[in-house]
C-alpha positions as CSV (number, residue, x, y, z in Angstrom):
1,M,-0.5,21.8,41.3
2,D,-3.8,23.7,41.6
3,W,-5.8,21.6,39.3
4,D,-8.9,18.8,39.8
5,I,-8.4,15.4,39.3
6,V,-11.8,14.3,38.0
7,D,-12.4,10.4,38.1
8,L,-15.4,9.5,35.7
9,D,-15.1,5.9,36.4
10,R,-16.2,4.0,33.2
11,M,-18.5,6.3,30.8
12,G,-19.2,6.0,27.0
13,Y,-17.0,8.0,24.6
14,A,-19.5,10.5,23.3
15,E,-20.8,11.4,26.9
16,A,-17.2,11.6,28.0
17,L,-16.2,13.8,24.8
18,E,-19.0,16.3,25.6
19,F,-17.6,16.4,29.4
20,Q,-14.3,17.4,27.9
21,R,-15.4,19.8,25.5
22,E,-17.3,21.8,28.7
23,R,-14.3,21.9,30.7
24,N,-11.9,22.7,27.9
25,L,-14.1,25.7,27.0
26,A,-14.2,26.6,30.9
27,V,-10.3,26.4,31.6
28,S,-9.7,28.3,28.4
29,L,-11.9,31.1,29.4
30,G,-10.4,31.1,33.2
31,E,-13.8,29.9,34.2
32,A,-12.6,26.8,35.9
33,R,-9.3,25.3,37.0
34,P,-7.0,22.9,34.9
35,A,-8.3,19.2,35.2
36,L,-7.1,15.4,34.8
37,I,-9.9,13.7,33.5
38,L,-9.5,9.6,34.2
39,V,-11.8,7.4,32.3
40,E,-12.2,3.8,31.3
41,H,-14.5,3.7,28.4
42,H,-17.2,1.1,27.0
43,P,-15.6,-0.9,24.1
44,V,-15.2,1.7,21.3
45,I,-13.0,2.5,18.1
46,T,-12.6,6.3,17.8
47,V,-11.9,7.2,14.4
48,S,-10.1,10.9,13.6
49,H,-11.1,13.2,10.7
50,R,-7.9,12.2,8.9
51,K,-8.2,11.3,5.3
52,G,-8.2,7.3,4.8
53,V,-8.5,6.6,8.4
54,R,-11.6,4.4,8.0
55,D,-9.5,1.9,6.0
56,H,-7.9,1.3,9.4
57,V,-10.9,-0.3,10.9
58,L,-10.1,-3.9,9.8
59,A,-13.5,-5.6,11.1
60,T,-16.7,-5.6,9.1
61,P,-19.7,-3.9,11.0
62,E,-21.4,-7.2,11.7
63,R,-18.3,-8.3,13.6
64,L,-17.9,-5.3,15.5
65,E,-21.6,-5.5,16.6
66,E,-21.0,-9.2,17.7
67,L,-18.1,-7.9,19.6
68,G,-20.1,-5.1,21.4
69,I,-17.7,-2.6,20.0
70,E,-19.0,1.0,18.9
71,V,-17.5,3.3,16.3
72,C,-17.2,6.9,17.1
73,E,-15.7,9.9,15.3
74,T,-13.5,12.1,17.1
75,D,-11.9,15.4,16.9
76,R,-8.4,14.3,18.1
77,G,-5.4,14.1,16.1
78,G,-4.0,10.9,15.3
79,D,-5.3,8.1,13.3
80,V,-7.8,5.2,14.6
81,T,-7.3,3.5,18.0
82,Y,-9.5,1.4,20.5
83,H,-10.6,2.0,24.2
84,G,-12.2,-0.3,26.5
85,P,-12.3,-1.6,29.8
86,G,-9.2,-2.2,31.7
87,Q,-7.7,1.0,29.7
88,L,-6.7,4.2,31.7
89,V,-7.6,6.8,29.6
90,A,-6.5,10.5,30.7
91,Y,-7.5,13.7,29.5
92,P,-5.5,16.7,30.6
93,I,-7.3,20.0,30.2
94,L,-4.8,22.7,30.9
95,R,-3.7,25.9,29.0
96,L,-0.3,25.4,27.3
97,N,1.0,28.9,28.1
98,D,0.7,28.4,31.5
99,H,3.3,26.0,31.5
100,G,5.2,27.4,28.7
101,L,4.4,24.8,26.5
102,N,3.6,24.3,22.7
103,L,2.2,21.3,21.1
104,G,5.3,19.5,20.3
105,R,7.0,19.7,23.4
106,Y,3.3,19.0,25.4
107,M,3.2,15.4,23.3
108,R,7.0,14.9,24.6
109,L,6.1,15.6,28.1
110,L,3.2,13.2,28.1
111,E,5.3,10.4,26.7
112,Q,7.7,10.8,29.6
113,V,5.0,11.0,31.9
114,V,3.9,7.6,30.8
115,I,7.7,6.3,30.8
116,G,7.7,7.3,34.5
117,T,4.4,5.7,35.4
118,A,5.5,2.4,33.8
119,A,8.9,2.4,35.4
120,A,7.4,3.0,38.9
121,F,6.0,-0.5,38.2
122,G,9.2,-2.0,36.7
123,V,8.3,-1.7,32.9
124,E,10.9,0.1,30.7
125,G,9.2,2.4,28.1
126,H,10.6,4.4,25.4
127,T,9.5,6.5,22.7
128,E,10.0,5.8,18.6
129,T,10.7,8.2,16.1
130,G,7.6,9.0,13.6
131,A,5.5,6.9,16.3
132,T,3.9,9.0,19.0
133,G,3.3,7.1,22.1
134,V,5.1,4.7,24.4
135,W,6.6,1.3,23.2
136,V,8.4,-1.5,25.1
137,A,10.8,-4.2,23.8
138,Q,8.8,-7.3,23.2
139,E,8.9,-9.8,20.5
140,L,5.5,-10.1,20.0
141,G,2.4,-8.2,21.2
142,V,-1.3,-8.8,20.2
143,G,-1.9,-8.0,16.6
144,G,1.7,-8.3,15.6
145,W,3.6,-10.7,13.5
146,D,3.7,-14.4,14.6
147,L,7.4,-15.4,14.3
148,A,6.5,-19.1,14.1
149,T,4.4,-19.0,10.9
150,N,5.7,-15.6,9.6
151,Q,2.3,-14.5,9.3
152,P,0.2,-11.5,10.9
153,S,-1.3,-13.0,14.1
154,I,-4.9,-11.7,13.2
155,P,-7.8,-14.0,13.5
156,N,-9.9,-15.3,10.7
157,A,-12.7,-13.4,12.4
158,V,-11.1,-10.1,11.1
159,S,-10.3,-9.1,7.8
160,P,-6.7,-7.7,7.5
161,N,-5.7,-5.0,5.2
162,P,-3.5,-6.9,2.6
163,Q,-1.5,-3.6,2.3
164,N,-0.2,-4.1,5.9
165,P,3.6,-4.5,5.8
166,K,5.5,-6.7,8.2
167,P,6.6,-4.5,11.3
168,K,10.1,-3.6,11.1
169,S,10.7,-4.1,14.6
170,R,9.7,-6.3,17.7
171,T,8.5,-3.5,20.0
172,A,5.1,-3.4,21.2
173,K,2.7,-0.2,22.0
174,L,1.9,0.2,25.4
175,C,0.3,3.4,25.3
176,A,-1.5,5.6,22.3
177,M,-1.5,9.2,22.5
178,G,-3.8,12.0,20.5
179,V,-4.7,15.4,21.4
180,R,-6.4,18.7,20.4
181,I,-5.5,22.2,21.2
182,R,-8.7,24.7,21.4
183,K,-7.9,28.3,22.2
184,N,-4.6,27.3,23.6
185,T,-6.2,24.6,25.8
186,T,-5.7,20.8,25.5
187,M,-8.0,18.1,25.2
188,H,-8.0,14.4,24.6
189,G,-4.6,12.8,25.8
190,L,-3.5,9.3,26.3
191,A,-4.9,5.7,26.7
192,I,-2.4,3.2,28.6
193,N,-3.2,-0.5,28.5
194,V,-3.4,-2.0,31.9
195,T,-5.6,-5.2,31.6
196,T,-7.3,-4.5,28.4
197,D,-8.8,-7.1,26.3
198,L,-5.8,-6.8,23.8
199,S,-7.8,-9.0,21.1
200,H,-10.1,-6.2,20.3
201,F,-7.4,-4.4,18.8
202,Q,-7.1,-7.0,16.1
203,T,-10.2,-5.3,14.8
204,I,-8.2,-2.3,13.7
205,D,-4.7,-1.3,12.3
206,P,-3.8,0.7,15.5
207,C,-2.7,4.2,14.5
208,G,-2.3,3.3,11.0
209,L,1.2,2.0,11.9
210,G,1.1,-1.3,9.7
211,N,-0.3,-4.1,12.2
212,R,2.5,-3.5,14.7
213,P,1.9,-5.0,18.1
214,V,0.1,-3.8,21.1
215,T,0.6,-4.8,24.7
216,S,-0.4,-4.1,28.2
217,L,0.8,-4.1,31.7
218,Q,-0.9,-7.2,32.3
219,Q,0.5,-9.1,29.5
220,L,4.0,-7.7,30.7
221,L,3.8,-8.2,34.4
222,G,1.4,-11.1,34.6
223,G,0.2,-11.3,38.6
224,D,2.3,-8.4,39.4
225,C,0.1,-6.1,37.1
226,P,-0.9,-2.9,39.3
227,S,-4.3,-1.9,39.5
228,I,-6.0,0.8,37.5
229,D,-6.4,2.9,40.6
230,A,-2.5,2.6,41.2
231,I,-2.2,3.5,37.9
232,K,-4.3,6.6,38.2
233,Q,-2.7,7.6,41.1
234,T,1.0,7.4,39.6
235,L,0.1,9.0,36.5
236,A,-1.4,11.9,38.2
237,Q,1.8,12.3,40.5
238,Q,4.3,12.2,37.6
239,L,2.2,14.4,35.1
240,A,2.0,17.0,38.3
241,S,5.6,16.7,38.6
242,A,6.4,17.2,35.1
243,L,4.3,20.3,34.8
244,K,5.8,21.8,37.5
245,A,9.6,21.0,36.4
246,G,8.5,22.5,33.2
247,A,7.1,25.7,34.8
248,D,10.2,25.9,37.0
249,T,12.5,26.0,33.9
250,A,10.5,28.1,31.6
């Protein structure tokens, strides 16, 4: 695929968002090639403009400051999520029409790309109706339901939303997704937990899904967990292959 892979290494969320916007505009105007932007963010909670989303930030401002977690508004779809070191964030910047895609097909493509990436390292991921992203079968991730006490596994330092229901399943989220389409050109994307500090997810209700567990490749694979660089390479290959396959059948 004729595109640029741009590795920003580690960068603050606001700075990376501005970089995305500039590339998104250039690609939409045909002034730059499509790109896959790869980055790890400094600890940050991102909050969309959806009504009521701020209620899904569970920790107090004082606790967030203590943990060194920033809160930033964002223009992507979705709800609230956490980004931080050890999490690979991928922002594809491409024109949907060039690949015969609409928003729905694009989201399903991203899910399959992450499932393929996880499978390359021996992890079986799946999708769930009504819950965009990639999930794995696991009785308890972090921020989920403690089967021993039958209580939410959220520490006292965080004030959980009492309205959060007990999760209906024992699956855990490996990858969150949220995108925006501007002038038929994508921005934002997906975030795969590799060696992420999962305790930071206990400051939020991830994606507003009712305290459902979050996991990482490190938690699933232990010492066999791949490096971030290995995930970057595999994800880029999976995405290029998926886009090519879609173009061939369009």
